[in-house]
N, C-alpha and C positions, 0 to 999 in steps of 0.2 A: 641360706642364712648369710647375713652380712659378714664382712671380713672381721674376724675376731680381734685383730690387732688395732684396728681403728675404733672398735667399740669399747675396748678396755683402756683407752688412753687416759680417761678421767677417773678411773676406778682407783680407790685407795688401796695400795698393796699391803697395808697392814691388816692384821686380824682384828675384827670388831666383835664385841660380845653381842649375842643375839638372844632374844627372848624365846624360850622353848615353845611357847604357845604359838608363835609365828610359824614355826615349822609344821605344826600339826593342823593348821587351819584348813589346808587344802586336802591333805591326805588322811587326816584323822589319826595318824600313827607316826611317831617320831622316827621309827626305824625305816618305814617306807620312804619318808622324806629324805633321810640320809642315804638310802640306796639310790634314789633318783639323783641326788647331788653327786654322790661318789662315782656313779657310772658316767655322768656327764663330765666330771673332772678327769676321769681316766681317758675319755674320748678326746677332750681338749689337749691333754698332755701328749697323747700319741700324735695328734695332728700338728701341734706346735713343734714337737721334736722332729718329725719328718720334714716339716717346712724349713726348720733351721738347718738340718743336715743337707737338704737339697740346695739351699743357698750357699752353704759353706763348701759343698762339692764343686761349685764353680771356681773356687780358688785352689782346688787341689792341684798339687804339682807332682809330677812323676819323680820318685825318689832317686832315680838314676841321673836326672838332670840337675839336681840340687847341688850347687857348688858351695853355697853358703846360705845360712838361714836369713831370710829377709822378713821384715815386718810389713804386713799388709794392713794399712789403716782402714780400708773398707771392711775387711774381714773382722777387725776388732770392733768397729762400729756396729756391725750386724750382731755380733755376739753380745755386746753391751745392751743393745736394744732388747734382745730376747731375755737377758738377765733382769732388766728393769720391769718386764711384764709381771703383773700379779700372778700369784700361784694359781694353777688351774682350779683348785678347790675354792678359792675366793671368787674367781670368775663364775664358777658353776653355782655357788651360793647366791651371788647377785642375780644371776639369770633366774634362779628359782624364785626369789622374792619379787623380781620384776615380772614374773609370770611369762617368761620367754621360753620356758621349757614345756614341751608337750610330751606327755607320757601316759602310758596305760599299763595296767598290771594284768598279766595273763592269769587266768584262773582266779580272778578276784571274786567271782560269784561262787566259787567252790569252797570258800572258807566257811567254817561253821563256828 
């Protein structure tokens, strides 16, 4: 999958109202659609958080060597960039509607 940060640069970070019928056109069930979206949002959240922590760890300073607290502008810019990214649920919903998510349900044929 492509880099998520470059893909979501043009995504509106605000919540938009959606027609419920759009959710069920592929899955046939609103709850199944929401499960797909929520699982993808959780996956995105974990990945973005890990990536942010990895980048901020580069700026970590040993507490024994700190004589005074200094402001690191690069660290602030990285934090602000991740704060401006849309919520993972918004990203996942856009991916769902753009048909970028590939999913399948286990035991789908077992339902009666």
